[in-house]
A tleap script that builds the chain and sets N, CA, C and O, in Angstrom:
source leaprc.protein.ff14SB
mol = sequence {
  NMET LYS LYS ARG ILE LEU ILE LEU SER HIE
  PHE LYS GLY HIE GLN MET ALA GLY PHE GLY
  GLY ALA VAL LYS ASN ILE SER ILE GLY ILE
  GLY SER SER GLU GLY LYS ALA TRP ILE HIE
  SER GLY GLY THR SER ARG ARG ASN PRO TRP
  GLY GLY LYS GLN ASP ASP PHE LEU LYS CYS
  MET ALA GLU ALA GLY ASN ARG PHE PRO THR
  PRO SER ALA MET GLY LYS THR LEU SER ILE
  SER CMET
}
set mol.1.N position { 86.526 90.620 107.423 }
set mol.1.CA position { 86.075 90.051 109.013 }
set mol.1.C position { 87.471 90.322 109.565 }
set mol.1.O position { 88.334 90.301 108.687 }
set mol.2.N position { 87.803 90.509 110.493 }
set mol.2.CA position { 88.639 90.644 111.451 }
set mol.2.C position { 88.765 89.618 112.109 }
set mol.2.O position { 87.713 89.029 112.361 }
set mol.3.N position { 90.107 88.995 112.652 }
set mol.3.CA position { 90.123 87.931 113.495 }
set mol.3.C position { 90.183 88.259 114.993 }
set mol.3.O position { 90.278 89.370 115.514 }
set mol.4.N position { 90.090 86.765 115.713 }
set mol.4.CA position { 90.497 87.113 117.130 }
set mol.4.C position { 91.753 86.096 117.756 }
set mol.4.O position { 91.767 84.865 117.745 }
set mol.5.N position { 92.341 86.625 118.065 }
set mol.5.CA position { 93.785 85.831 118.585 }
set mol.5.C position { 93.530 85.594 120.360 }
set mol.5.O position { 92.442 85.778 120.906 }
set mol.6.N position { 94.150 85.376 120.708 }
set mol.6.CA position { 94.081 84.472 121.959 }
set mol.6.C position { 95.131 83.850 122.197 }
set mol.6.O position { 95.177 82.662 121.878 }
set mol.7.N position { 96.398 84.554 122.897 }
set mol.7.CA position { 98.031 84.020 123.357 }
set mol.7.C position { 97.682 83.933 124.381 }
set mol.7.O position { 97.099 84.819 125.005 }
set mol.8.N position { 98.087 82.367 124.951 }
set mol.8.CA position { 98.136 82.119 126.483 }
set mol.8.C position { 99.139 81.692 126.678 }
set mol.8.O position { 99.491 80.640 126.144 }
set mol.9.N position { 100.116 82.556 127.723 }
set mol.9.CA position { 101.524 82.224 128.425 }
set mol.9.C position { 101.594 81.647 129.611 }
set mol.9.O position { 101.013 82.174 130.559 }
set mol.10.N position { 102.358 80.392 129.782 }
set mol.10.CA position { 102.643 80.412 131.490 }
set mol.10.C position { 104.183 80.816 131.628 }
set mol.10.O position { 105.033 80.490 130.799 }
set mol.11.N position { 104.342 81.285 132.349 }
set mol.11.CA position { 105.818 81.988 133.046 }
set mol.11.C position { 106.218 81.951 134.418 }
set mol.11.O position { 105.255 81.858 135.179 }
set mol.12.N position { 107.246 81.993 134.928 }
set mol.12.CA position { 107.802 81.982 136.103 }
set mol.12.C position { 108.805 82.938 136.252 }
set mol.12.O position { 109.779 83.205 135.548 }
set mol.13.N position { 108.387 83.406 137.304 }
set mol.13.CA position { 109.283 85.087 137.401 }
set mol.13.C position { 108.276 85.821 137.673 }
set mol.13.O position { 107.079 85.694 137.932 }
set mol.14.N position { 109.435 87.025 137.492 }
set mol.14.CA position { 108.691 88.797 137.139 }
set mol.14.C position { 107.938 88.887 136.030 }
set mol.14.O position { 108.251 88.105 135.133 }
set mol.15.N position { 106.957 89.677 135.811 }
set mol.15.CA position { 106.049 90.311 134.742 }
set mol.15.C position { 106.763 89.915 133.162 }
set mol.15.O position { 106.310 89.204 132.265 }
set mol.16.N position { 108.056 90.690 133.243 }
set mol.16.CA position { 108.519 90.414 131.720 }
set mol.16.C position { 108.520 89.316 131.468 }
set mol.16.O position { 108.423 89.093 130.261 }
set mol.17.N position { 108.592 88.446 132.117 }
set mol.17.CA position { 108.797 86.426 131.451 }
set mol.17.C position { 107.665 86.327 130.800 }
set mol.17.O position { 107.743 86.084 129.596 }
set mol.18.N position { 106.499 86.468 131.343 }
set mol.18.CA position { 105.065 86.461 130.278 }
set mol.18.C position { 105.207 87.587 129.245 }
set mol.18.O position { 105.012 87.015 128.173 }
set mol.19.N position { 105.385 88.560 129.058 }
set mol.19.CA position { 105.676 89.048 128.084 }
set mol.19.C position { 107.056 88.656 127.106 }
set mol.19.O position { 107.211 88.853 125.901 }
set mol.20.N position { 107.523 88.341 127.606 }
set mol.20.CA position { 108.554 87.350 126.814 }
set mol.20.C position { 107.913 86.033 125.724 }
set mol.20.O position { 108.063 85.681 124.554 }
set mol.21.N position { 107.159 85.618 126.887 }
set mol.21.CA position { 106.729 83.757 126.514 }
set mol.21.C position { 105.536 84.504 125.216 }
set mol.21.O position { 105.634 84.281 124.009 }
set mol.22.N position { 104.460 85.399 125.869 }
set mol.22.CA position { 103.880 85.850 124.473 }
set mol.22.C position { 104.418 86.022 123.418 }
set mol.22.O position { 104.072 85.253 122.521 }
set mol.23.N position { 105.508 87.121 123.081 }
set mol.23.CA position { 106.299 86.996 121.735 }
set mol.23.C position { 106.777 85.995 121.516 }
set mol.23.O position { 106.940 85.898 120.300 }
set mol.24.N position { 107.182 84.971 122.140 }
set mol.24.CA position { 107.510 83.405 121.732 }
set mol.24.C position { 106.536 82.702 121.063 }
set mol.24.O position { 106.636 82.114 119.986 }
set mol.25.N position { 105.369 82.836 121.954 }
set mol.25.CA position { 104.076 82.008 121.037 }
set mol.25.C position { 103.970 82.584 119.890 }
set mol.25.O position { 103.868 81.770 118.972 }
set mol.26.N position { 103.948 84.029 119.474 }
set mol.26.CA position { 103.639 84.854 118.042 }
set mol.26.C position { 104.755 84.462 117.441 }
set mol.26.O position { 104.298 83.720 116.571 }
set mol.27.N position { 106.231 84.453 117.276 }
set mol.27.CA position { 107.156 84.799 116.639 }
set mol.27.C position { 107.310 83.176 116.149 }
set mol.27.O position { 107.108 82.807 114.992 }
set mol.28.N position { 107.724 82.251 117.312 }
set mol.28.CA position { 108.075 80.779 116.897 }
set mol.28.C position { 106.466 80.233 116.779 }
set mol.28.O position { 106.006 80.313 115.640 }
set mol.29.N position { 105.816 79.843 117.527 }
set mol.29.CA position { 104.611 79.091 117.365 }
set mol.29.C position { 104.209 79.319 116.173 }
set mol.29.O position { 104.364 78.379 115.392 }
set mol.30.N position { 103.546 80.652 115.599 }
set mol.30.CA position { 102.911 80.518 114.197 }
set mol.30.C position { 103.983 80.219 113.225 }
set mol.30.O position { 103.545 80.045 112.088 }
set mol.31.N position { 105.192 80.115 113.342 }
set mol.31.CA position { 105.823 80.180 112.167 }
set mol.31.C position { 105.937 79.030 111.975 }
set mol.31.O position { 105.629 78.120 112.744 }
set mol.32.N position { 106.706 78.907 110.211 }
set mol.32.CA position { 107.160 77.298 109.712 }
set mol.32.C position { 108.272 77.128 110.199 }
set mol.32.O position { 109.030 77.840 110.857 }
set mol.33.N position { 108.318 75.814 109.702 }
set mol.33.CA position { 109.645 74.795 110.522 }
set mol.33.C position { 110.696 75.443 109.677 }
set mol.33.O position { 111.691 74.740 109.856 }
set mol.34.N position { 110.922 76.148 109.073 }
set mol.34.CA position { 112.131 76.778 108.204 }
set mol.34.C position { 111.998 78.065 109.175 }
set mol.34.O position { 112.996 78.620 109.634 }
set mol.35.N position { 110.613 78.510 109.461 }
set mol.35.CA position { 111.466 80.197 109.987 }
set mol.35.C position { 111.252 79.707 111.568 }
set mol.35.O position { 110.130 80.173 111.764 }
set mol.36.N position { 111.568 79.164 112.608 }
set mol.36.CA position { 111.506 78.295 113.681 }
set mol.36.C position { 113.332 78.220 113.754 }
set mol.36.O position { 113.984 78.842 114.592 }
set mol.37.N position { 113.876 77.409 112.790 }
set mol.37.CA position { 115.014 77.191 112.711 }
set mol.37.C position { 115.655 78.426 112.180 }
set mol.37.O position { 116.864 78.421 112.411 }
set mol.38.N position { 115.361 79.173 111.729 }
set mol.38.CA position { 116.066 80.718 111.345 }
set mol.38.C position { 115.905 81.618 112.447 }
set mol.38.O position { 116.671 82.572 112.576 }
set mol.39.N position { 114.954 81.388 113.268 }
set mol.39.CA position { 114.875 82.267 114.817 }
set mol.39.C position { 115.768 81.739 115.677 }
set mol.39.O position { 116.668 82.405 116.189 }
set mol.40.N position { 115.524 80.188 115.944 }
set mol.40.CA position { 116.442 79.803 116.728 }
set mol.40.C position { 118.068 79.854 116.586 }
set mol.40.O position { 118.760 79.794 117.603 }
set mol.41.N position { 118.580 79.953 115.453 }
set mol.41.CA position { 119.742 79.879 114.750 }
set mol.41.C position { 120.304 81.137 115.204 }
set mol.41.O position { 121.504 81.225 115.465 }
set mol.42.N position { 119.457 82.176 115.320 }
set mol.42.CA position { 120.029 83.428 115.121 }
set mol.42.C position { 120.062 84.168 113.732 }
set mol.42.O position { 120.509 85.293 113.511 }
set mol.43.N position { 119.537 83.360 112.920 }
set mol.43.CA position { 119.755 83.924 111.632 }
set mol.43.C position { 120.523 83.189 110.832 }
set mol.43.O position { 120.498 83.409 109.621 }
set mol.44.N position { 121.334 82.194 111.371 }
set mol.44.CA position { 122.714 81.673 110.401 }
set mol.44.C position { 121.922 80.243 109.648 }
set mol.44.O position { 122.705 79.617 108.934 }
set mol.45.N position { 120.404 79.623 109.720 }
set mol.45.CA position { 120.409 78.714 109.101 }
set mol.45.C position { 118.745 78.257 109.057 }
set mol.45.O position { 118.187 78.072 110.139 }
set mol.46.N position { 118.090 78.110 107.978 }
set mol.46.CA position { 116.902 77.528 108.272 }
set mol.46.C position { 116.322 76.291 108.120 }
set mol.46.O position { 115.118 76.040 108.150 }
set mol.47.N position { 117.639 75.198 107.885 }
set mol.47.CA position { 117.346 74.018 108.600 }
set mol.47.C position { 117.605 73.712 109.771 }
set mol.47.O position { 116.775 73.176 110.505 }
set mol.48.N position { 118.947 74.042 110.174 }
set mol.48.CA position { 119.531 73.726 111.602 }
set mol.48.C position { 118.923 74.612 112.649 }
set mol.48.O position { 119.207 75.799 112.487 }
set mol.49.N position { 118.185 74.352 113.649 }
set mol.49.CA position { 118.378 75.382 114.876 }
set mol.49.C position { 119.204 75.849 115.998 }
set mol.49.O position { 119.127 76.817 116.753 }
set mol.50.N position { 120.246 74.587 115.841 }
set mol.50.CA position { 121.246 74.736 116.693 }
set mol.50.C position { 122.594 75.464 116.367 }
set mol.50.O position { 123.142 75.312 115.275 }
set mol.51.N position { 123.085 76.223 117.310 }
set mol.51.CA position { 124.467 77.135 117.044 }
set mol.51.C position { 124.172 78.503 117.190 }
set mol.51.O position { 125.198 79.175 117.097 }
set mol.52.N position { 123.341 79.047 117.349 }
set mol.52.CA position { 123.197 80.307 117.201 }
set mol.52.C position { 123.380 80.831 118.335 }
set mol.52.O position { 122.962 80.244 119.333 }
set mol.53.N position { 124.125 82.203 118.451 }
set mol.53.CA position { 123.753 82.744 119.559 }
set mol.53.C position { 122.829 83.245 120.418 }
set mol.53.O position { 121.691 83.378 119.968 }
set mol.54.N position { 123.053 83.581 121.637 }
set mol.54.CA position { 121.749 83.842 122.416 }
set mol.54.C position { 121.141 85.267 121.814 }
set mol.54.O position { 119.976 85.501 121.490 }
set mol.55.N position { 122.273 86.126 121.768 }
set mol.55.CA position { 122.043 87.724 121.846 }
set mol.55.C position { 121.001 87.756 120.118 }
set mol.55.O position { 119.989 88.423 119.906 }
set mol.56.N position { 121.611 86.935 119.280 }
set mol.56.CA position { 121.159 86.814 117.546 }
set mol.56.C position { 119.945 86.417 117.612 }
set mol.56.O position { 119.118 86.808 116.789 }
set mol.57.N position { 119.543 85.318 118.902 }
set mol.57.CA position { 118.359 84.400 118.739 }
set mol.57.C position { 117.136 85.289 119.609 }
set mol.57.O position { 115.962 85.150 119.267 }
set mol.58.N position { 117.474 86.128 120.656 }
set mol.58.CA position { 116.448 87.224 120.667 }
set mol.58.C position { 116.064 88.373 119.892 }
set mol.58.O position { 115.029 89.032 119.991 }
set mol.59.N position { 117.210 88.552 118.967 }
set mol.59.CA position { 116.737 89.717 117.575 }
set mol.59.C position { 115.935 89.231 116.908 }
set mol.59.O position { 114.928 89.893 116.655 }
set mol.60.N position { 116.049 88.178 116.486 }
set mol.60.CA position { 115.498 87.281 115.520 }
set mol.60.C position { 114.271 87.045 116.131 }
set mol.60.O position { 113.434 87.494 115.348 }
set mol.61.N position { 113.658 86.539 117.201 }
set mol.61.CA position { 112.358 86.527 117.809 }
set mol.61.C position { 112.217 87.614 117.912 }
set mol.61.O position { 111.681 87.756 116.813 }
set mol.62.N position { 112.239 88.935 118.450 }
set mol.62.CA position { 111.644 90.441 118.335 }
set mol.62.C position { 111.412 90.553 117.073 }
set mol.62.O position { 110.351 91.030 116.669 }
set mol.63.N position { 112.450 90.092 116.192 }
set mol.63.CA position { 112.015 90.969 114.628 }
set mol.63.C position { 110.634 90.387 114.480 }
set mol.63.O position { 109.561 90.979 114.353 }
set mol.64.N position { 110.969 88.739 114.536 }
set mol.64.CA position { 109.903 88.201 113.993 }
set mol.64.C position { 108.284 88.681 114.523 }
set mol.64.O position { 107.288 88.966 113.858 }
set mol.65.N position { 108.469 88.640 115.739 }
set mol.65.CA position { 106.863 88.660 116.922 }
set mol.65.C position { 106.376 90.247 116.051 }
set mol.65.O position { 105.323 90.543 115.488 }
set mol.66.N position { 107.455 90.905 116.224 }
set mol.66.CA position { 107.144 92.442 115.356 }
set mol.66.C position { 106.422 92.549 113.997 }
set mol.66.O position { 105.856 93.562 113.587 }
set mol.67.N position { 106.523 91.311 113.324 }
set mol.67.CA position { 105.938 91.216 112.003 }
set mol.67.C position { 104.825 90.655 112.295 }
set mol.67.O position { 104.261 90.158 111.321 }
set mol.68.N position { 104.277 90.549 113.325 }
set mol.68.CA position { 102.785 90.108 113.459 }
set mol.68.C position { 102.096 91.346 113.600 }
set mol.68.O position { 102.429 92.431 114.078 }
set mol.69.N position { 100.690 90.770 112.882 }
set mol.69.CA position { 100.131 92.280 112.366 }
set mol.69.C position { 99.638 92.544 113.857 }
set mol.69.O position { 99.291 91.619 114.590 }
set mol.70.N position { 99.635 93.921 114.258 }
set mol.70.CA position { 98.825 95.122 115.019 }
set mol.70.C position { 97.630 94.588 115.893 }
set mol.70.O position { 96.858 94.137 115.046 }
set mol.71.N position { 97.169 94.431 116.892 }
set mol.71.CA position { 96.141 94.027 117.673 }
set mol.71.C position { 94.833 95.197 116.400 }
set mol.71.O position { 93.992 94.566 115.761 }
set mol.72.N position { 94.868 96.194 116.301 }
set mol.72.CA position { 94.077 96.938 115.531 }
set mol.72.C position { 93.976 96.254 114.131 }
set mol.72.O position { 92.866 96.024 113.652 }
set mol.73.N position { 94.896 95.992 113.603 }
set mol.73.CA position { 94.973 95.095 112.154 }
set mol.73.C position { 94.122 93.843 112.435 }
set mol.73.O position { 93.433 93.609 111.442 }
set mol.74.N position { 93.933 93.030 113.336 }
set mol.74.CA position { 93.600 91.736 113.695 }
set mol.74.C position { 92.488 91.644 114.203 }
set mol.74.O position { 91.888 90.570 114.232 }
set mol.75.N position { 91.840 93.132 114.869 }
set mol.75.CA position { 90.726 92.616 115.390 }
set mol.75.C position { 90.984 93.141 116.777 }
set mol.75.O position { 91.185 94.308 117.114 }
set mol.76.N position { 90.934 91.883 117.629 }
set mol.76.CA position { 90.554 91.734 119.067 }
set mol.76.C position { 91.813 90.710 119.282 }
set mol.76.O position { 92.101 89.808 118.495 }
set mol.77.N position { 92.670 91.084 120.772 }
set mol.77.CA position { 93.842 90.292 120.570 }
set mol.77.C position { 93.483 90.107 122.573 }
set mol.77.O position { 93.175 90.939 123.426 }
set mol.78.N position { 93.653 89.069 122.610 }
set mol.78.CA position { 93.869 89.090 124.037 }
set mol.78.C position { 94.664 88.093 124.732 }
set mol.78.O position { 94.277 86.926 124.784 }
set mol.79.N position { 95.826 88.499 125.308 }
set mol.79.CA position { 97.008 88.052 126.068 }
set mol.79.C position { 97.269 87.472 127.283 }
set mol.79.O position { 98.055 88.214 127.872 }
set mol.80.N position { 96.971 86.410 128.021 }
set mol.80.CA position { 96.515 85.549 129.489 }
set mol.80.C position { 98.288 85.309 129.830 }
set mol.80.O position { 98.867 84.571 129.032 }
set mol.81.N position { 98.875 85.734 130.638 }
set mol.81.CA position { 100.046 85.018 131.520 }
set mol.81.C position { 99.698 84.659 132.321 }
set mol.81.O position { 98.792 85.247 132.911 }
set mol.82.N position { 100.314 83.305 132.859 }
set mol.82.CA position { 99.690 83.145 134.058 }
set mol.82.C position { 100.807 82.182 134.943 }
set mol.82.O position { 100.551 81.843 136.099 }
savepdb mol mol.pdb
quit
């Protein structure tokens, strides 16, 4: 049975901020504590989320979001940015 996913993101500014919010919700919100630290640290620590570089953080977040199953594999996905 395919699952349904609802991604609800709040953003300020332009539309790309809303897309970024949805990616962060998927990559960090669904991740384990260890995974969250890994992403926030830019791939330097699985325990301490502090001290990573911004560009490395963004790359890790995008990579984690990219590992999320595609909508066709999951069934139905609804992303709402407000």
